[in-house]
C-alpha positions in Angstrom: 0.0 0.0 0.0 1.2 3.5 -0.7 1.7 6.0 2.0 -0.1 9.3 2.3 2.0 12.5 2.2 0.7 15.1 4.6 2.6 18.2 3.6 1.2 20.7 1.0 3.0 19.5 -2.1 2.9 19.9 -5.9 5.1 17.8 -8.2 3.7 15.1 -10.5 0.1 15.8 -9.5 0.3 19.4 -10.5 -1.6 19.9 -7.2 -0.7 22.2 -4.3 -2.9 21.3 -1.4 -1.9 24.3 0.7 -3.0 26.8 -2.0 -6.4 25.2 -3.0 -8.9 27.4 -1.2 -11.8 25.6 -2.8 -10.9 22.3 -1.1 -12.8 21.2 2.0 -10.8 21.3 5.2 -10.5 17.5 5.3 -8.8 17.5 1.9 -6.4 20.4 2.7 -5.4 18.6 6.0 -4.7 15.3 4.2 -2.6 16.8 1.5 -1.4 14.7 -1.5 -1.4 11.0 -2.1 1.3 8.9 -3.9 0.9 9.4 -7.6 1.9 6.0 -8.9 -0.8 3.8 -7.3 -4.2 3.1 -8.8 -6.9 1.1 -7.1 -9.0 -0.5 -9.9 -12.2 -1.9 -8.4 -14.4 -4.5 -10.1 -17.8 -4.9 -8.4 -19.2 -8.4 -9.0 -22.6 -10.0 -8.6 -22.6 -13.5 -9.9 -19.7 -12.8 -12.3 -17.8 -16.1 -12.1 -17.6 -16.7 -15.8 -16.8 -13.1 -16.6 -14.0 -13.1 -14.2 -12.5 -16.3 -15.5 -12.6 -15.0 -19.0 -11.6 -11.3 -18.5 -9.5 -11.0 -15.3 -6.4 -12.7 -16.7 -6.6 -10.5 -19.8 -6.8 -7.4 -17.6 -3.9 -8.5 -15.4 -1.7 -9.2 -18.4 -2.5 -5.8 -19.8 -1.7 -4.0 -16.5 1.8 -5.7 -16.5 2.6 -3.6 -19.6 2.2 -0.4 -17.6 5.1 -0.7 -15.1 5.3 3.0 -14.3 2.0 2.6 -12.3 1.4 0.3 -9.4 -2.0 -1.3 -9.7 -4.3 -2.6 -7.0 -7.0 -4.8 -8.6 -9.8 -5.4 -6.2 -12.7 -7.7 -6.9 -15.7 -7.0 -4.6 -18.1 -9.9 -4.3 -21.4 -8.1 -3.9 -23.7 -10.9 -2.6 -23.0 -13.5 -5.3 -24.5 -17.0 -5.2 -22.2 -18.5 -7.8 -18.5 -19.1 -7.7 -17.3 -15.5 -7.9 -15.3 -15.8 -4.7 -13.7 -19.1 -5.7 -12.8 -17.9 -9.1 -11.1 -14.8 -7.6 -9.1 -16.9 -5.2 -8.0 -19.2 -7.9 -6.9 -16.3 -10.1 -5.1 -14.7 -7.2 -3.2 -17.9 -6.6 -2.3 -18.0 -10.3 -1.4 -14.3 -10.8 -0.9 -12.9 -7.3 -2.1 -9.4 -8.4 -5.7 -9.3 -7.3 -7.5 -8.9 -4.0 -10.9 -10.0 -2.9 -13.3 -8.1 -0.7 -16.7 -9.3 0.4 -19.6 -6.9 0.6 -22.7 -8.9 1.6 -25.1 -6.0 1.0 -25.8 -5.9 -2.7 -25.5 -2.8 -4.8 -22.8 -1.3 -7.1 -22.4 1.8 -5.0 -21.9 -0.3 -1.8 -19.2 -2.4 -3.4 -17.3 0.6 -4.8 -17.5 2.5 -1.6 -16.1 -0.4 0.4 -13.2 -1.0 -1.9 -12.3 2.7 -2.2 -12.3 3.3 1.5 -10.1 0.3 2.1 -7.4 1.6 -0.3 -4.5 4.1 0.1 -4.1 4.6 -3.6 -3.8 8.1 -5.0 -6.3 7.3 -7.8 -9.5 5.3 -7.3 -11.1 3.8 -10.4 -13.7 1.1 -11.3 -14.8 -0.9 -14.2 -17.4 -3.6 -14.8 -16.5 -7.3 -14.8 -17.6 -7.7 -18.4 -14.8 -5.3 -19.4 -16.8 -3.8 -22.2 -14.3 -1.0 -22.6 -11.1 -1.4 -24.6 -8.4 -2.1 -22.0 -6.0 0.2 -23.7 -8.1 3.1 -22.5 -7.4 2.4 -18.8 -4.3 4.6 -19.1 -6.4 7.3 -20.7 -8.8 7.2 -17.8 -6.3 7.8 -15.1 -3.8 10.1 -16.9 -5.8 13.3 -16.5 -5.8 12.8 -12.8 -2.2 11.8 -12.4 -1.1 14.8 -14.6 -3.2 17.2 -12.5 -5.7 18.1 -15.2 -8.8 16.6 -13.7 -10.3 15.3 -10.4 -12.9 13.0 -11.9 -12.8 11.2 -15.3 -15.5 9.1 -16.8 -16.1 7.2 -20.0 -18.4 9.1 -22.4 -20.1 6.7 -24.9 -21.9 9.7 -26.4 -18.7 11.4 -27.5 -18.5 11.8 -31.3 -15.1 9.9 -31.2 -16.5 6.9 -29.2 -17.4 3.6 -30.9 -20.2 1.7 -29.2 -21.6 -1.7 -29.9 -24.7 -2.7 -28.0 -28.2 -4.0 -28.4 -31.1 -1.7 -29.4 -32.7 -2.3 -26.0 -29.6 -1.0 -24.1 -29.2 1.9 -26.5 -32.8 2.9 -25.9 -32.5 2.6 -22.1 -29.2 4.5 -22.1 -30.4 7.4 -24.2 -33.6 7.6 -22.4 -31.9 7.9 -19.0 -29.4 10.4 -20.4 -32.2 12.6 -21.6 -34.1 12.4 -18.3 -30.9 13.1 -16.3 -29.8 16.1 -18.4 -33.3 17.5 -18.3 -33.4 17.2 -14.5 -29.8 18.0 -13.6 -28.4 20.1 -16.4 -26.5 19.3 -19.6 -23.0 19.4 -18.3 -22.5 15.6 -17.8 -22.6 13.7 -21.0 -22.7 10.0 -19.8 -23.9 9.3 -16.3 -24.0 5.5 -16.3 -20.8 4.4 -18.0 -19.2 1.8 -15.7 -15.7 3.3 -16.2 -14.7 6.1 -13.9 -11.8 7.4 -11.8 -11.4 10.0 -9.1 -8.6 11.7 -7.2 -8.4 10.0 -3.8 -8.1 13.3 -1.9 -11.7 13.9 -2.8 -13.0 10.6 -1.7 -14.7 11.5 1.6 -16.3 14.8 0.4 -17.7 12.8 -2.6 -19.0 9.9 -0.6 -20.6 12.3 1.9 -22.8 13.3 -1.0 -23.0 10.2 -3.2 -24.8 7.9 -0.9 -26.9 5.6 -3.1 -25.8 2.0 -2.7 -26.9 0.8 -6.2 -26.7 1.9 -9.8 -27.6 5.5 -9.1 -24.2 5.9 -7.4 -22.8 6.5 -10.9 -25.0 9.6 -11.4 -24.5 11.0 -7.9 -20.7 10.7 -8.2 -20.5 12.9 -11.3 -23.2 15.4 -10.4 -22.0 16.0 -6.9 -18.4 16.2 -8.1 -19.3 19.0 -10.5 -21.4 20.7 -7.9 -18.5 20.7 -5.4 -16.4 22.5 -8.1 -14.2 19.6 -9.1 -12.8 19.3 -12.6 -14.9 16.6 -14.3 -13.7 15.3 -17.6 -15.3 12.9 -20.1 -13.2 10.7 -22.4 -14.3 8.9 -25.6 -14.3 5.1 -25.3 -14.4 2.0 -27.5 -17.3 0.1 -25.9 -18.8 -3.3 -26.7 -21.5 -4.7 -24.4 -20.8 -8.4 -23.6 -24.3 -9.5 -22.5 -28.0 -8.6 -22.7 -29.7 -6.4 -20.2 -31.9 -7.9 -17.5 -33.4 -4.5 -16.7 -37.2 -4.2 -16.5 -38.4 -1.2 -18.3 -41.3 0.1 -16.1 -39.8 -0.3 -12.6 -36.5 1.2 -13.9 -38.1 4.3 -15.4 -40.2 4.9 -12.2 -37.1 4.5 -10.0 -35.0 6.7 -12.2 -37.6 9.5 -12.0 -37.8 9.3 -8.2 -34.1 9.3 -7.7 -33.5 12.1 -10.2 -36.1 14.3 -8.6 -34.5 13.7 -5.1 -31.1 14.6 -6.4 -32.4 17.7 -8.1 -34.0 18.9 -4.8 -30.8 18.1 -2.9 -28.7 20.1 -5.3 -31.0 23.1 -5.0 -31.0 22.8 -1.2 -27.2 22.6 -0.8 -25.1 25.6 0.0 -23.6 27.3 -3.0 -20.6 25.4 -4.4 -17.2 27.0 -4.8 -17.8 27.0 -8.5 -20.8 26.8 -10.7 -21.6 23.2 -11.9 -21.5 24.2 -15.5 -18.2 26.0 -15.1 -16.5 23.1 -13.4 -17.7 20.5 -15.9 -16.8 22.8 -18.9 -13.3 23.4 -17.5 -12.7 19.7 -17.0 -13.5 19.0 -20.7 -11.1 21.6 -22.1 
């Protein structure tokens, strides 16, 4: 595990904690983290087959990036298949993956547990199906390491992105995007992409706001990050869905409407951020 550095410092992060007046007190007191460690979390609910197929490929790819120390963490999120057994077997074979068990189901719960257990300077996550081109992992974390962004997310709606998925998933994704941008503003381009990274110094301020334990965590993380004045940046991705959706239309739409309405109210009730949401998101995309 990397060690936290507690003095105000700049350097490879391009980040001087002592001079960032917009930072919450907890971040200013913590200072900078080590730059060369990334915690890559993979939340799993019954993903035994996906792990056996994809995790060796991921670990081999990360070995080609020796300048960065990688912590790959599989979080078993209430699985009833052999997810834990598969992870232990792969750990014995490769020795580069950890297993955490989060009995309470929910994507947000899994990511929160893994991130809070890590000392890495960059915290990221991706789905077990690894729908994104693995070559873009470096593109995800580089803006944070170089000091140009605080949150980076995959944007499947970018004109440069290539996306292969079923019509049903395309319909669900575009429908949710339209609802979310109508309710919350147009700054964020892709709320739900399972490919995101944050600067670890902002973990607790973000988790203090992004409290949903399930899929809506993706939306909260980006929206609250922008509202707090962080630099939020989207990157184009090459994305190929590996399986069919099991989402039910009617319950999903009703749930989305309720959660978006609650988040909209919470944003309006919060004290003014250190920067406007639109300004922070725009700055992160330049």
